[in-house]
MIGU-563229 format. One line per 2 residues: number of its first residue (from 1); their letters; for each residue x negated, y, z of C-alpha. Coordinates in nm, 2 decimals, padded with zeros to 4 digits. Each point is the difference from the previous one (the first is absolute). Layout:
% MIGU-563229
NUM = A = X/Y/Z; ...
END
This chain:
% MIGU-563229
1 = XX = 00.05/-00.26/-02.80; -00.18/-00.29/00.16
3 = XX = -00.33/00.16/-00.08; 00.10/00.32/00.16
5 = XX = 00.13/-00.18/00.32; -00.32/-00.21/00.02
7 = XX = -00.22/00.31/-00.04; 00.19/00.18/00.28
9 = XX = -00.03/-00.30/00.23; -00.37/-00.03/-00.07
11 = XX = -00.06/00.37/00.06; 00.20/-00.01/00.32
13 = XX = -00.20/-00.30/00.12; -00.33/00.17/-00.07
15 = XX = 00.12/00.32/00.17; 00.11/-00.20/00.31
17 = XX = -00.35/-00.16/00.03; -00.17/00.34/-00.01
19 = XX = 00.21/00.16/00.27; -00.15/00.06/00.34
21 = XX = 00.15/-00.21/00.29; 00.09/00.26/00.25
23 = XX = 00.03/-00.27/00.27; -00.38/-00.07/-00.02
25 = XX = -00.19/00.14/00.30; -00.37/-00.01/-00.07
27 = XX = -00.26/-00.06/00.27; -00.38/00.06/-00.01
29 = XX = -00.25/-00.18/00.22; -00.37/00.05/-00.05
31 = XX = 00.06/00.17/-00.34; 00.19/-00.31/-00.12
33 = XX = 00.36/00.03/-00.12; 00.28/-00.22/00.12
35 = XX = 00.36/00.04/00.11; 00.14/00.05/00.35
37 = XX = 00.20/-00.33/-00.03; -00.31/-00.21/-00.07
39 = XX = -00.15/00.10/00.33; 00.29/-00.13/00.21
41 = XX = -00.15/-00.35/00.05; -00.32/00.17/00.12
43 = XX = 00.15/00.23/00.27; -00.22/-00.15/00.27
45 = XX = -00.31/00.09/-00.20; 00.10/00.36/-00.04
47 = XX = -00.18/00.25/00.21; 00.19/00.31/-00.11
49 = XX = 00.24/00.14/-00.26; 00.04/00.36/-00.11
51 = XX = 00.30/00.08/-00.22; -00.01/00.30/-00.23
53 = XX = 00.34/00.10/-00.12; -00.10/00.22/-00.30
55 = XX = -00.30/00.03/-00.23; -00.06/00.35/00.14
57 = XX = -00.06/-00.15/00.35; -00.28/-00.24/-00.11
59 = XX = -00.34/00.04/00.16; -00.29/00.07/-00.24
61 = XX = -00.11/-00.37/-00.01; 00.34/-00.10/-00.13
63 = XX = 00.07/00.28/-00.25; -00.11/-00.22/-00.29
65 = XX = 00.32/-00.21/00.08; 00.24/00.29/-00.02
67 = XX = 00.15/-00.14/-00.32; 00.13/-00.30/00.19
69 = XX = 00.10/00.19/00.31; 00.33/00.15/-00.11
71 = XX = 00.19/-00.24/00.23; -00.27/00.04/00.27
73 = XX = -00.33/-00.17/00.05; -00.11/-00.21/00.30
75 = XX = -00.36/-00.02/00.10; -00.08/-00.32/00.19
77 = XX = -00.31/-00.07/00.20; -00.06/-00.36/00.08
79 = XX = -00.18/-00.13/00.31; -00.36/-00.08/-00.03
81 = XX = -00.05/-00.34/-00.18; 00.37/-00.01/-00.11
83 = XX = -00.04/00.16/-00.34; -00.09/-00.32/-00.19
85 = XX = 00.30/00.01/-00.25; -00.08/-00.07/-00.36
87 = XX = -00.06/00.31/-00.22; -00.09/00.07/-00.36
89 = XX = -00.02/00.29/-00.24; 00.28/00.06/-00.24
91 = XX = -00.25/-00.03/-00.29; -00.03/-00.38/00.09
93 = XX = 00.37/-00.04/-00.08; -00.05/00.17/-00.34
95 = XX = -00.28/-00.25/-00.07; 00.22/-00.29/00.10
97 = XX = 00.26/00.11/-00.25; -00.25/00.07/-00.28
99 = XX = 00.04/00.38/00.02; -00.27/00.27/00.01
101 = XX = -00.11/00.06/00.36; 00.10/00.37/-00.01
103 = XX = 00.36/-00.08/-00.09; 00.23/00.15/00.27
105 = XX = 00.19/-00.25/00.22; 00.36/00.04/00.12
107 = XX = 00.10/-00.09/00.36; 00.38/00.03/00.04
109 = XX = 00.00/00.26/-00.28; -00.28/00.21/00.15
111 = XX = -00.29/00.05/-00.24; -00.35/-00.07/00.13
113 = XX = -00.23/00.15/-00.26; -00.32/-00.05/00.21
115 = XX = -00.05/-00.37/-00.05; -00.28/00.00/00.25
117 = XX = 00.27/00.03/00.27; 00.00/-00.30/00.23
119 = XX = 00.32/-00.18/00.08; 00.08/-00.27/00.25
121 = XX = 00.05/-00.34/-00.15; 00.33/-00.04/00.18
123 = XX = 00.15/00.27/-00.23; -00.05/-00.21/-00.31
125 = XX = 00.29/-00.24/00.05; 00.19/00.10/-00.32
127 = XX = -00.21/00.11/-00.30; 00.08/00.02/-00.37
129 = XX = -00.12/00.17/-00.32; 00.25/00.27/-00.12
131 = XX = 00.01/00.24/-00.29; -00.02/00.36/00.12
133 = XX = 00.00/00.27/-00.27; -00.12/-00.25/-00.26
135 = XX = -00.29/-00.13/00.22; -00.02/-00.31/00.20
137 = XX = -00.05/00.05/00.37; 00.00/-00.22/00.31
139 = XX = 00.31/00.06/00.22; 00.01/-00.11/00.36
141 = XX = 00.34/-00.03/00.17; -00.01/-00.02/00.38
143 = XX = 00.38/-00.04/00.06; 00.22/-00.27/-00.16
END
């Protein structure tokens, strides 16, 4: 009975980690992924913001992000000289955790299979290695 209960709890925990966080609102600035919340401290450096409510509304240059736009997607343009935030490709995170560079990375449950995708360093506050479908992947959580 204990083994059955333990197995159920372990499976429930793994499923919980793999679920998408519907509260996450992604933002794109200069083809770099972040979240809307992480731009709040930089509001004086923002030139413009365009909010797209559905993946169908995305302009051609943002169509590749349609998989993360189910809760909307914000395109942020920074003022000249104000776009100096740290950024790195997701493949660097895989290297850091000893995984092959092409291993998909999860951000709040959303899978990023293109590990050449750049993310802002501010998004990397809570990272861990999780088991997803029998494979180890880096999982980033933006909300606590």
